[in-house]
Structure formats: C-alpha cells, structure tokens
C-alpha positions as CSV (number, residue, x, y, z in Angstrom):
1,M,0.0,0.0,0.0
2,K,1.3,3.4,-0.9
3,L,2.3,5.9,1.7
4,Y,-0.2,8.6,0.9
5,R,-3.0,6.1,1.2
6,L,-1.7,5.0,4.6
7,I,-1.6,8.7,5.8
8,F,-5.1,9.2,4.5
9,R,-6.4,6.1,6.3
10,E,-4.6,7.3,9.4
11,I,-6.4,10.6,9.2
12,L,-9.8,9.0,8.7
13,H,-9.2,6.5,11.5
14,R,-8.4,9.3,14.0
15,K,-10.6,12.1,12.8
16,L,-11.0,13.8,16.2
17,S,-7.3,13.9,16.9
18,F,-6.7,15.3,13.4
19,S,-9.4,17.9,13.8
20,L,-7.9,19.1,17.1
21,G,-4.5,19.4,15.5
22,V,-6.0,21.4,12.6
23,M,-7.8,23.7,15.1
24,S,-4.6,24.2,17.1
25,A,-2.6,25.2,14.0
26,S,-5.4,27.4,12.6
27,V,-5.7,29.3,15.9
28,A,-1.9,30.0,15.9
29,V,-1.9,31.1,12.2
30,A,-5.1,33.2,12.7
31,C,-3.5,35.1,15.6
32,L,-0.4,35.8,13.6
33,V,-2.2,36.8,10.4
34,A,-4.7,39.0,12.2
35,E,-2.1,40.8,14.2
36,L,0.0,41.5,11.0
37,A,-3.1,42.7,9.2
38,I,-4.0,45.0,12.1
39,L,-0.5,46.5,12.2
40,Q,-0.7,46.9,8.4
41,K,-4.0,48.8,8.7
42,H,-2.5,50.8,11.6
43,D,0.4,51.9,9.4
44,A,-2.0,52.8,6.5
45,R,-4.2,54.7,8.9
46,T,-1.2,56.5,10.4
47,E,-0.3,57.7,6.9
48,Q,-3.8,59.0,6.4
49,V,-4.0,60.7,9.8
50,V,-0.6,62.3,9.4
51,A,-1.3,63.4,5.8
52,A,-4.6,64.9,7.0
53,K,-2.9,66.5,10.0
54,E,-0.2,68.0,7.7
55,A,-2.9,69.4,5.4
56,E,-4.9,70.8,8.3
57,T,-1.8,72.1,10.0
58,R,-0.7,73.8,6.8
59,R,-4.0,75.6,6.6
60,E,-4.0,76.5,10.3
61,M,-0.4,77.7,10.2
62,A,-0.9,79.7,7.1
63,K,-3.7,81.5,8.9
64,L,-1.6,81.8,12.0
65,E,1.3,83.2,10.0
66,D,-1.0,85.6,8.3
67,D,-2.3,86.7,11.7
68,Y,1.3,87.1,12.9
69,R,2.1,89.0,9.8
70,K,-0.8,91.4,10.2
71,L,0.0,91.8,13.9
72,T,3.7,92.5,13.3
73,L,3.0,94.8,10.5
74,K,1.1,97.0,12.9
75,M,4.4,97.5,14.7
76,G,5.4,99.6,11.6
77,F,8.7,99.9,9.8
78,N,11.8,98.5,11.5
79,V,14.6,99.6,9.2
80,L,15.7,103.2,8.5
81,I,18.1,104.1,5.7
82,L,20.0,107.4,6.3
83,P,22.6,109.5,4.6
84,K,26.1,108.2,5.4
85,G,27.3,111.3,7.2
86,Q,24.3,111.4,9.6
87,N,25.4,111.5,13.2
88,L,23.2,108.9,15.0
89,S,23.5,110.7,18.4
90,D,22.0,113.8,16.8
91,L,19.3,111.7,15.2
92,Y,18.3,110.1,18.5
93,A,18.4,113.5,20.3
94,D,16.4,115.4,17.7
95,D,14.1,112.7,16.4
96,F,15.0,113.5,12.8
97,A,18.0,113.4,10.5
98,S,19.8,116.6,9.7
99,K,21.5,115.3,6.6
100,Y,19.7,114.8,3.3
101,M,19.8,112.6,0.2
102,P,18.1,112.7,-3.2
103,E,14.5,111.3,-3.3
104,E,15.7,109.4,-6.4
105,Y,17.5,107.0,-4.0
106,A,14.2,105.4,-3.0
107,T,13.3,105.0,-6.7
108,R,16.7,103.4,-7.4
109,L,16.2,101.0,-4.4
110,A,12.8,100.1,-5.7
111,K,14.0,99.4,-9.2
112,S,16.7,97.1,-7.9
113,K,14.0,94.8,-6.4
114,V,16.1,94.3,-3.3
115,A,15.3,90.9,-1.7
116,T,16.1,91.6,2.0
117,I,13.7,94.6,2.6
118,N,10.1,95.4,1.7
119,H,7.7,98.3,1.9
120,V,10.2,101.0,0.9
121,L,8.9,104.5,1.8
122,P,10.9,107.7,1.2
123,S,10.3,110.4,3.9
124,L,11.2,113.9,5.0
125,Q,10.9,114.5,8.7
126,Q,11.8,117.6,10.7
127,K,10.8,119.2,14.0
128,V,9.1,122.5,13.1
129,K,7.2,125.3,14.7
130,W,3.5,125.3,14.0
131,P,3.1,129.1,14.2
132,E,-0.7,129.1,13.8
133,C,-1.0,126.8,16.9
134,E,2.0,128.1,18.7
135,R,3.6,124.7,19.3
136,T,6.4,122.5,18.1
137,V,5.5,119.3,16.2
138,L,7.2,116.6,14.1
139,L,6.4,117.2,10.5
140,M,6.5,114.0,8.3
141,G,6.3,114.3,4.6
142,V,5.5,111.0,2.9
143,R,4.5,109.6,-0.5
144,G,3.1,106.3,-1.5
145,E,5.4,103.3,-0.9
146,V,7.6,102.9,-3.9
147,Y,8.3,99.1,-3.5
148,I,6.2,96.3,-2.3
149,Q,7.4,92.8,-3.2
150,S,3.9,91.2,-3.7
151,K,0.9,92.7,-5.3
152,Q,-1.2,91.0,-2.6
153,Q,0.5,93.0,0.1
154,K,-1.0,96.2,1.5
155,P,1.1,99.3,2.2
156,L,2.0,99.9,5.9
157,L,1.3,103.6,5.4
158,E,-1.2,105.0,3.0
159,P,-0.1,108.1,1.0
160,V,-1.4,111.5,2.2
161,A,-3.3,113.3,-0.5
162,P,-2.2,116.9,-1.3
163,G,-4.0,119.5,0.7
164,T,-4.7,117.1,3.6
165,M,-3.0,116.1,6.8
166,I,-3.1,113.2,9.2
167,L,-2.7,114.1,12.9
168,G,-1.3,112.1,15.8
169,H,-3.8,111.3,18.6
170,E,-2.3,113.6,21.3
171,L,-1.9,116.5,18.9
172,A,-5.4,116.4,17.6
173,R,-6.8,116.1,21.2
174,N,-4.8,119.2,22.4
175,L,-5.8,121.2,19.3
176,A,-9.4,120.0,19.4
177,L,-9.2,118.9,15.7
178,K,-11.0,116.1,14.1
179,A,-11.4,114.6,10.7
180,G,-12.9,117.0,8.2
181,D,-11.7,120.2,10.1
182,K,-9.7,122.8,8.2
183,T,-6.5,124.3,9.6
184,K,-3.4,126.2,8.5
185,L,0.2,125.0,8.8
186,M,3.0,127.4,8.1
187,G,0.6,129.6,6.1
188,R,-0.9,126.8,4.0
189,E,-4.4,125.5,4.5
190,F,-5.0,121.8,5.0
191,T,-8.0,119.5,5.7
192,V,-7.6,117.0,8.5
193,A,-8.1,113.7,6.6
194,K,-7.7,111.4,9.7
195,V,-6.7,111.3,13.3
196,N,-4.6,108.3,14.2
197,A,-5.2,106.0,17.1
198,E,-3.1,106.5,20.2
199,H,0.3,104.9,19.8
200,G,2.1,106.0,23.0
201,N,5.2,107.3,21.1
202,K,6.3,110.3,19.0
203,D,3.7,109.4,16.4
204,D,1.1,111.0,18.8
205,I,2.6,114.5,18.2
206,T,3.4,114.0,14.5
207,V,1.7,115.7,11.5
208,W,1.8,113.8,8.2
209,I,1.5,115.6,4.9
210,S,2.4,114.7,1.3
211,L,6.1,114.6,0.6
212,A,6.0,117.2,-2.2
213,E,4.2,119.7,0.1
214,A,6.7,119.0,3.0
215,Q,9.6,119.6,0.6
216,E,8.1,123.0,-0.4
217,L,7.4,124.0,3.2
218,L,10.9,123.1,4.4
219,G,12.7,124.4,1.3
220,K,14.1,120.9,0.4
221,P,12.9,120.2,-3.1
222,G,13.7,116.7,-4.3
223,L,15.4,115.8,-1.0
224,I,14.6,113.3,1.8
225,N,16.3,112.5,5.0
226,G,15.2,108.9,5.5
227,I,13.9,105.8,3.7
228,L,11.7,103.6,5.9
229,A,11.5,99.9,5.2
230,L,10.5,96.5,6.7
231,D,13.1,93.7,6.7
232,C,12.2,90.5,5.0
233,T,14.5,88.1,6.9
234,C,12.6,85.8,9.2
235,D,15.4,84.6,11.4
236,T,16.7,86.3,14.5
237,V,20.4,85.9,13.8
238,D,22.4,88.7,12.1
239,R,19.6,90.2,10.1
240,L,21.5,93.4,9.5
241,G,24.5,91.3,8.3
242,R,22.2,90.1,5.5
243,I,20.6,93.5,4.6
244,R,23.6,95.9,4.8
245,P,25.7,94.4,2.0
246,E,22.7,94.5,-0.4
247,I,21.8,98.1,0.5
248,A,25.5,99.2,0.3
249,R,25.8,97.8,-3.2
250,I,22.8,99.9,-4.4
251,L,23.2,103.0,-2.2
252,P,26.9,103.1,-1.2
253,D,26.7,106.6,0.5
254,T,24.0,105.6,3.0
255,Q,23.9,103.8,6.3
256,L,21.2,101.6,7.9
257,I,19.8,101.2,11.4
258,E,17.3,98.8,12.8
259,Y,14.6,99.3,15.4
260,A,15.6,96.1,17.1
261,S,12.6,95.4,19.3
262,Q,10.1,95.5,16.4
263,A,12.4,93.5,14.1
264,L,13.0,90.9,16.8
265,A,9.4,90.6,17.7
266,R,8.4,90.1,14.1
267,A,11.1,87.5,13.4
268,E,10.3,85.5,16.5
269,A,6.6,85.6,15.8
270,R,7.1,84.2,12.3
271,Q,9.5,81.5,13.7
272,R,7.0,80.5,16.4
273,A,4.3,79.9,13.7
274,A,6.7,77.6,11.7
275,V,7.9,75.8,14.8
276,E,4.4,75.2,16.1
277,A,3.4,73.7,12.7
278,Q,6.2,71.1,12.8
279,A,5.6,70.4,16.5
280,S,1.9,69.7,15.9
281,I,2.6,67.2,13.1
282,Q,5.4,65.6,15.2
283,R,3.0,65.2,18.2
284,E,0.6,63.3,16.0
285,K,3.3,61.0,14.6
286,D,4.6,60.3,18.1
287,S,1.1,59.5,19.3
288,R,0.6,57.0,16.5
289,D,4.0,55.5,17.0
290,K,3.3,55.0,20.6
291,L,0.0,53.2,19.8
292,R,1.8,51.0,17.3
293,A,4.6,50.2,19.8
294,G,1.9,49.1,22.3
295,R,0.3,46.8,19.7
296,E,3.7,45.4,18.7
297,A,4.5,44.7,22.4
298,L,1.2,42.8,22.7
299,A,1.9,40.9,19.6
300,A,5.4,40.1,20.7
301,V,4.0,38.3,23.7
302,L,0.7,36.9,22.4
303,V,1.9,35.4,19.1
304,P,4.8,33.4,20.5
305,V,2.7,32.1,23.4
306,V,0.0,31.0,20.9
307,L,2.6,29.4,18.6
308,V,4.3,27.5,21.5
309,G,1.0,26.5,22.9
310,S,-0.1,25.2,19.5
311,G,3.1,23.3,19.0
312,V,2.9,21.7,22.5
313,W,-0.8,20.8,21.9
314,I,0.0,19.1,18.5
315,G,2.9,17.3,20.2
316,L,0.7,16.0,23.0
317,L,-1.9,14.9,20.5
318,A,0.7,13.0,18.6
319,L,2.1,11.4,21.7
320,A,-1.3,10.3,22.9
321,N,-2.0,8.9,19.5
322,V,1.2,6.9,19.5
323,R,0.5,5.5,23.0
324,D,-3.1,4.6,22.2
325,R,-2.1,2.8,19.1
326,R,0.9,0.7,20.2
327,G,-0.8,-2.4,19.2
328,E,-1.7,-1.2,15.7
329,I,1.8,0.0,15.2
330,G,3.1,-3.4,16.2
331,I,0.8,-5.2,13.7
332,L,1.9,-2.8,10.9
333,R,5.5,-3.5,11.7
334,A,4.8,-7.3,11.8
335,L,3.2,-6.9,8.3
336,G,6.4,-5.6,6.9
337,L,6.2,-1.8,7.3
338,R,9.6,-0.4,8.1
339,S,10.5,2.2,10.7
340,R,10.9,4.9,8.1
341,Q,7.4,4.3,6.8
342,I,5.9,4.4,10.3
343,L,7.8,7.7,10.9
344,L,6.5,9.2,7.7
345,I,2.9,8.2,8.4
346,F,2.8,10.2,11.7
347,L,4.8,13.1,10.3
348,G,2.6,13.1,7.1
349,K,-0.5,13.4,9.3
350,A,1.1,16.3,11.2
351,V,2.0,18.1,8.0
352,A,-1.5,17.6,6.7
353,S,-3.0,19.0,9.9
354,G,-0.6,22.0,9.7
355,L,-1.4,22.6,6.1
356,A,-5.1,22.5,6.7
357,G,-4.7,24.7,9.8
358,A,-2.6,27.2,7.8
359,C,-5.3,27.6,5.2
360,L,-8.2,27.9,7.7
361,G,-6.2,30.2,10.0
362,Y,-5.1,32.5,7.2
363,A,-8.7,32.9,6.0
364,A,-9.9,33.6,9.6
365,G,-7.1,36.0,10.4
366,R,-7.3,37.9,7.2
367,A,-11.0,38.2,7.6
368,I,-10.5,39.7,11.1
369,G,-8.0,42.1,9.6
370,V,-10.2,43.2,6.7
371,L,-13.1,43.9,9.1
372,W,-11.0,45.5,11.8
373,R,-11.5,49.2,12.6
374,E,-9.5,51.2,15.1
375,A,-12.7,52.8,16.5
376,P,-16.4,52.6,15.8
377,G,-17.2,54.9,12.9
378,A,-13.6,55.2,11.8
379,P,-13.1,55.3,8.0
380,P,-12.4,51.9,6.5
381,I,-8.9,51.0,5.4
382,P,-8.8,48.9,2.2
383,L,-6.9,45.6,2.7
384,A,-6.4,42.9,0.1
385,F,-7.7,39.6,1.3
386,V,-4.8,37.6,-0.4
387,D,-1.3,38.6,0.5
388,P,0.8,36.1,-1.6
389,R,4.0,36.4,0.5
390,L,2.1,36.0,3.8
391,L,0.1,33.1,2.5
392,L,3.2,31.3,1.3
393,M,4.9,32.0,4.7
394,V,2.1,30.4,6.8
395,V,1.6,27.5,4.3
396,V,5.3,26.6,4.7
397,A,5.7,27.5,8.4
398,A,2.5,25.8,9.9
399,P,3.2,22.3,8.5
400,L,6.9,22.7,9.5
401,L,5.8,23.6,13.1
402,A,3.4,20.7,13.2
403,A,6.1,18.3,11.9
404,L,8.6,19.5,14.5
405,A,6.0,19.2,17.3
406,S,5.2,15.6,16.3
407,W,8.8,14.6,15.6
408,L,9.6,13.0,19.0
409,P,6.3,11.0,19.2
410,A,6.8,9.8,15.6
411,I,10.4,8.8,16.3
412,S,9.1,6.9,19.4
413,A,6.5,5.1,17.2
414,A,9.1,4.2,14.5
415,Q,11.5,2.7,17.0
416,Q,9.1,0.4,18.7
417,D,10.0,-3.4,18.5
418,P,6.9,-5.2,17.0
419,A,7.7,-8.4,18.9
420,T,7.8,-6.6,22.3
421,V,4.7,-4.6,21.5
422,L,2.6,-7.6,20.4
423,R,3.8,-9.6,23.4
424,E,2.8,-6.9,25.8
425,E,-0.5,-6.2,24.0
C-alpha cells in the first residue's frame, strides 16, 4: 500500500485527533495573520492621519502666520536708511536726521527689487514750529510706498493726499481737531483727513502731509532724510548682516539702522508659527508611533505564546495517538512496514494538519484584519484579502511547526519493536 493512502487512512481513523490538530494550527496562524493585518492597517491609517494633519496644519499655520504678519505689520517699519554722514547721536536726540539725500535713492532702491527689505517708503521728517497753533511738532512728509514685493501686500502707510494732513492722537486732542476740520500749517491751508489712534510714542505728536508739500514748506525740493522699510528676513540671527551688503551695493553713500525690538518681535513671531506647525505634526506622529509600539509589544507576547501552545498541543496529541495505538503499530511492523514508513505516516499526518490549519487560519485571520476598525465609525482602510507572501509563509511554516512538534512522538513510534509490543498487548 502506498504511503499517501496510509496517511489518508490514518487521518480517517483518528478524525477527532486530526481535527484538534488542525484547530490548534489554525488558531496560531489566525493570531499571527490577524495581528500582522491590524498592524498593516494601523500603518496605513497613520499615513492617512498624518497626511490629513499635515494638510490641516498647513491651513491653520498659514492662517496663523498671516495673523502674525498682520499683527507684526502694525508695529510699523523696522529699518531706516539714512545719509552716510548722519550722526546717530543727533538723530536720537532730535528725532529727525539733519543730513539729506536725493529722493531718487528710493526709486533706485525700488527698481533694484532688493530681496532683503520690503515696503520702501521715502520720507522727509523735521521738528518744526506750527506758528498758527503756537507749538512744536514733528512734520513728516511721505508719499506712497515705492516698492512692495507682492501685489497682494497692502502698504504699511497710505499716501497722504495733497492739501490734507493726518494728525497724531495727542496733537489732535490738544488742538481740538477732528477729521474734516480745516486748519493752517506754516501759512498753507490743510484739511484733516484722519486722526490716528493713540500709539504712546512720538507718532502721537506728528503731522503727516504729502512729501511734495513738505519739501516745499521746508525748502528741500527733491530731498529726503530717510527711507523707511521693513526687513524680510525671518530669522533672528544677524539680520543686519544680510541686509547691509545689499543696500550698500545699491546705495553706497547711505547707512542703515534697525529698530531692534520691532524686528526681533516680528522674526520671533514668524518663527513661532513655523515651529508650532512642525511640532503639531510631530506630536501626531509620536502618538501614532506610541500606539503602534503598544500593539507590537502585545503581539510580541501573544503570538509566541500561541505558537508555542499550539506546538505543544500538537505534540501532546501525537504522543497520545502513539501510546493509544501501540498495538496497531506493532501489527503494521509485523506486516512488513519499516521504521521509516511508520515515521512518515505520523509526520505526514502532522504536516496535513498543519497545512489545513494554515489555510483555515489564514482565512480567519485575514477576515478579522479586513473587518478591523480602530474605532467605531472610523473610516475603513482597504486591505487585500490575499497577500501572496504572507500566505506562502504560513503555508510553509505551519506544516513545519506541526512536523517539529510531532517529531519525537513519531520517532518513538518508529523505534518500537513489534515483537515486544505484540507480546505486551
């Protein structure tokens, strides 16, 4: 009789033992396949969550950065370009520069499209007597900003129309002037176009008029004594070291100073927005990685325990089968079956139970993985039912595990002496 027929008859003769072996192998394979499928789904879900978080964070951070930009723009200009011969001590003492440069410098700077500064505004500022009101004020002549990098950006300071003025809060309050009132400055009539909100600095006692009218009143046609700008560097390290070489190349007979507090606050605010964006995404990744680590730790304990338990169970079933059938084994040996054939019958049965358990366990484990959701209502993650590499692995590993577990009982059966067994039976 051929070996495969003997193995088939052996399975039919001990159907319960074979079924228990198949069930044990299928439970081990199902645990392994289900856990791998769940981890695979977790990784796919993590990619979805992180991608969605990155998209959401980009939207939120873009809004936050825009809010920071608007907030910091309210701080005003933070860079001042002055004539090279201007004494800075006099500037700080008088609140205006006493040296002058051509208005054309601002136009030249704008045409160069300098990358390190933005919102270029030529100005003419001087402390003057307002004879009609009998007081000293800061007169600021400005025109429209001559350079803004993006068409979507709005100017920091709107131009003042000819024949109008803008008053600082404290000045307007003391003179009892409001928008729409008419007044005279140095013999020329102006209409108050606007009263600025209170700033708590020299702007509160400043009068803004058009640059051309300021040049006429001060007798400085075509001249300015400052170019205001906003630096475009967003880091907090050596901003002036980046700006100065570029300005010096375009306007070599000028110097540059920075209002450090405004510049630093602006740069740090922009940096905080960028850092928070990355931190938010990293926190989400860390949370998902921690969850996966927990599942891996559980799998690292559960799967080996199930595999060992399954192997032990298959081995005990094989050992019980050998003990219960000592008489039959003796008869088969007496009929001429050799030890190798007896060994192959028991190992063949174990391999068959492992193969059947692998197929059933893979189907059950993969079904659990396909239906698994991390939480009720969570969006489904597509998962192919057949994974060729995983299926091949379990189809090879499960029969091998069953054969190893049954090896010692099969060796014991093959080595039995038929004469001794039949005499004892």
